[in-house]
N, C-alpha and C positions, 0 to 999 in steps of 0.2 A: 147452098143453104136450102134446107127443106122448109116447107110451110105446112102447118097443120091447121085445120079448122077446129073450132071448139069441140065439135062432135068427135073428131079423131082423138083429141086429148082425153075426152071423157071416156071413150072406149078403152084407151090405154090405162087410164087410172082405175077402171073397173075390172080389168083383166090382169094387169101386171104392173102395179104402181112402182114396185121396186126396180123396174127395168129402166126408169128414167129419173132425172132430177129436174126440179122446177126452179127457175131463176127469175125473180121479179126485178126488173130494172127501173121501176118507177121511184118516185120520191117517197120518203117515209110518211108524209101526210096522206098520200094516196093509198099506200099500203094499209094504213090504219083504217081508212074508210072501207076497203074491201080487198081481200086477197084470197088466193086458193090455199087450202090447207096443205101444209108441208112445203110451201114455197119458201125459198131463201131470198131475202131482200138484199140487193146490192144495187144502189142507184147507178144509172148509166155513167154519171160523172165520176164514180168511184170504182168502176168495173175493173180496171187494171190492178187495183189494190185489193180487191175482194174475191180473188179467184182461188184462194187457199182452201176453201170449203167445197170446191167442186172436184168431182172425180172424172178424170179424162176417159175412163173406161166406160162411162155411162153417157148416153145422149142427154143433152141439156135442152129442155123446152124453155124458151125465153118469153117472158110475159111483160107487157106494158099496158097502157090504156087502150090504144087502138092498133098497135102493131108496127108503128114507125120506129120508136126507140128500140124495140126488141129486134127489129131487122138490123139496125146499126150494131147492136150488141152481138148479133149472130155473126156478122162479118168479122168483128174483132175476135170472137171466140174461135172461129174457124182458122184464122191466121195463127192462133196460139195452140192449135192442135185438138180442139174440142169438136165433137159432132153436135152442131147447133141446129135447133128446130125453132122456127118463128111461129108463135101463136097468132095466126091471122085474125085480125079484128080485136085482139087483146081481151082484157078482162071485160070490156064493154060488151063485146059480142058474146062472150061466155055467159054473162049475166042475162043477156037478152034471149039466148037460144038454149042454154043448158040449165042454168039455175036462176030462174026469175025471182027467187027470194033475195038475191044479192042486190045491194044498192047500185044504182047507175048514177054516175056523176059527170 
């Protein structure tokens, strides 16, 4: 499993956003509070049922609140043949270091 800091993801999104896909594994109420544009929500508890919208040809950057749930999701995704990248620090660190206009919860 690869780990990216928010700055790594920010750079990727500014240079070649089409080269990755964003998967948010938080709960719907968390996603409603704050999420990254173009991220696809599939709560961790439903991950095995929500993979139809993911493309195995593209790396998947997995997002949660702090990076714990996304790490678990990455392990599962890798076993299923995806290239998974964990967003270290999650949406919380993204909001603190990349986009301070986003709410922190």
